[in-house]
N, C-alpha and C positions, 0 to 999 in steps of 0.2 A: 387602597390596599384591600384585598378581599378578606373580610372578617365576618364571622357569623356568631350569633348566640346559639348554643350555650356553652361551648368549650371554654375551659379555664384560661384565663389570661393573667400572666404574672403581675401585670400592673394593677390587678384588682387587689393584690395583697399589700401594695404600698398605700400609704396614706397621703399621697402627694397632690390630690386634686380636689378634695371636698372642703368647702368652707366649714361645715359642721359634720362630723362623722356620726353615722348611725350604727347600731349594733346589728348583728345577724338576726336577732329575734324581733327587730322592729320591721313590721310588714307594711309600712306606709307606701302608698302608691306615689310615684313621681308626678309632679304637677306639670301640665302642658298648657299651651296657650289658651284653649277654651276653658280651662279650669282655674286660671289665676288672673289676678289684677296686675297687669304689667305696664299699662299705659303711663303710669306715673313714675316708673323706674328710669334710671339713666339709660340713654341709648348707647349702643356701641358706635363708635365713630369710624366711618369708612374714609377713604382717601379724600372724597369730594367734600367732606365736612371739615377737613383739617387745613388750617392756615397757620403754621407754626410762627410764633413771634420771632423777630430777629433776636439773635443771641444776646445782644447788648441790652435788650428790653426785657428779656426773660430772666429775671433775677431769681436766685435760689431762695427757697422758703424752708423753714425748719419743719421736720417731721420727726416725731418722737416714737421710740420703741423701747419700753422699759427705761433704763437709765441712759440710753444712747439717743443722740439727736443727729439726724441726717439732714444735710442741706441739699435740696434738689430743685432743679428747674422744672417747669411745667412739661417741657419736652421729655425730660428724663422720666417723669411719672407716667407720661403717655407711653413711652417705650416699655416701661415695666408692666403697664396694664396689658399691652399687646403680648408680651412674653408670657404673662400669667394666663391669659386667655387661650393661647395656642401652644403652650408648653415649650416649643422649640421653633425658632424663626431664623431663617438665613440672614446673615448680617447685611447682604446686599439689598434684600427686600425691606429690612428695617430702615435702611438708609433712604429707600424710595418712598415708603409709605408714612414714616414718622418725620423724617428730616427733609423731605421734598428734594432729595438728591444731593443734599449738602453733606458729602461723605466726611469731610474734615471735621465738621461739627459733631457728626455721629461718633467718630473715633475718639474725640476728646471726651464726650459724655459717657461712652462705654467704658473708657479707662477710669473715669471718675466713679462710676457705679461699681466697677469691678474692685477698685481699691477699697471701697466701703463694704465689700462682701455681699452685694445685692444681686449680682448676676454672675453667671458662669458661661464660659466660652469653650468651644471645642472646634478643632479642625479635623474633619473626617475625610478619609480617602473615599472617592466614589467610583472612579474608573481610570485605569492607567495612571497618569501623573496628575490627574485632576483631583481637586479636593473641595470641600464645602465647609465654610466657616459658619457655625451656628451658635445661637445665643439662647439662654434660658434664665429663669429666675433661680435664685438660691432659696432655701427655706426662710432665711432672714428677710430676703426681698419680698417674699409672699406675705410674711407676717406684717411687714411695714405697709404693704399695699392694701391689705384688708380693711383697715379702719378709714381709708381715704374716701370711701364711697364713690369711687370713680366708675365702678361697674355695677350692673344690676345685682341686687342681693342674691338672686338665684343663679348668677354666673359662677360656674366652677372655676377655680384657680389652680394652676399647676406649678410645680417647681422641680428643678433638676432635669437633666437629659437622661431619662431612664433607659431607653432602648436605642443605643447609637446605631444599630444596624437598620433601624426603621426611620432614622432621623431625616434622611434625604426626602423620603416620601412625606413624612409628617410636616417637615418644614414648608413644603409646597402648599399645605392647606391654608397658610396665611395669605399667600397670593390668590388662592382659590376663593377665599372669603371676600377679598377686595373685588375680584371679578364679578362675583354674584351680587355683592352688596351694591355695586354700581348699577346692575340691572334692576335691583329692587328700588333703588333711589330714583332711577330714571322713570320708573312707573309711579313715583310719588310716595313710596314707602320708606320705612326706616328699620334697620336691623335692631333687634333688642337683645338677643342672647344667642350664644353659640354653644352647641353640645357636640363634643367629639365622640368618636365611636366607643371608646372605652367607658365613657360616662353612661351612654345608652345601655351598653352591655351590662354594666354594673347594676343599673336599675332593673333590667330584665331578669338577671340571674337571682337577685335578691327576692323579687316577687315570685319567681318560680320556686325558690326554696320554700316559700310559705305555702305552696300548694301541697307539699308533702307527698302523700301517696298518689295524688293526682298530677304530679309534676310532669309525667310523660303522656298524659291524656291529650290527644290531638286537638280536641275541642278546646280544652283549657289553654293550650299553647296558642291556638288561633285567636282566642279571646284576649290573651295577654298581648299578643302582637298588635291587635286592633286598638287596644287601650293606649298603646304607645305610638299610634299612627303608622304602624309597620304592617307587613303582610308575610304570610308563610309561602315559601317557594321551595318545591321539592322537599318538603318536610322540615325545612330550616327557616329561621328568621334572618334574612340578610340584613346587615347593618350598614348604614351609610358611613363614609369617612367623617362626615360633618353634617349637622343639622343647623340651619339658621332659623330662628324664630323672629318674626318681624311684624311690624304694624303696617298694614296696607294703606293706600291712599284714601280708602273709605273707612279708615279707623278700625278695621277688623284685625284680629290677631291670627296670623297664619304661620306656616312653616314650610320649608323646602329642604329636602334631603339631597345631599351632594356626594358624588363618588368621584375620586380622582383615579382614573384608569391609566395604566401604562402599557407599553408594548409587551410586557411579561404576562399580561392577563391571558388566561386560558379562555377559549370560546364559551365553555359552559359557565364559568364564573362571571364573565361579562354579561351573558344572557340572563343570568339570575338577577344581576343588578338592574338590568333593563326591565325585567318582569316585575321587580319590586317597585318600579316607578321612580327611581332615582334620576336626578339630573346628572348626566355624566360629562365630566371634563377630562381632558387628557393633554399632555404636552403636545405642542404643535407637530413635532416630528412623528408622534405615535398615532395621531388622529386618523390618517387615511387607512391604516391597517385595521384599526378598531372599527371604523365605519364599515369596512368590507366584511368583517366578522358578523356584525349585526345584520347587514344586508343579506348575507348568505343564509342566516337563520330567520329571515323575514321579520325582523324587528324594526319598527319605525322610530325607535328612540334616537334623538339627536345627540351628537357628541360635540361639545363646545371645545374649541382649541384654547389652551391656556397659554 
């Protein structure tokens, strides 16, 4: 989805995705791979790393939150971790990437999580009579997940399905992650952290506010973009839908910015994403049209079919 900094985003006003909130007066710069020690943090698990234990062997363990105790299987905690990382996930994709296609088990465990108030589900109309079933964490689910240390300390966690109109697009980012993570792992690397576009946007806007009277200075904006590994295109800072930070085969910390483009993209918006250097994915049915758009504008960026 085409989003840029610095216009306001309603999601910046909610407090649904930071582990620790900062105030507007704090002008700390966000830490990126070359600036932080991440090699000892937990890794994000992609599909190739996952081998769910049989349900009969995956006994539920107690997890405490205040005066409440929740009994959860390892697979249920993994599902919650994925929901917290990506905010909204299609139920079909959760079944594929967490439950290895065992839909019956997924349904039982989602019911168990929902009864305990840990997840929320919605069925959204998408086109004609078609609908999309999506799942997200509740605030309680997020609070329970935080102290489990299942994810890197720097990984933002999300709760609730805040913008249903964008849920179809946002739910596809989970599938996009697994597609790109497979490419990273085939090259000997390992994903470490995911940043979604509104987290990047929040960091940029907060740092820009600290510039005060220099906030519209083009040199300052270019410096700000470069500090976050981004670039200025046509006077704006294009934001990727998702950034994956990963450890390469040679033990270096790297990042890749990903954009999920659809058939609704305008030529100019798609060109800006290509100029920004993002790796562009698209639904298989939209890929031919998007490739033609880039060819007509003489861009050599490759579009990967999702």
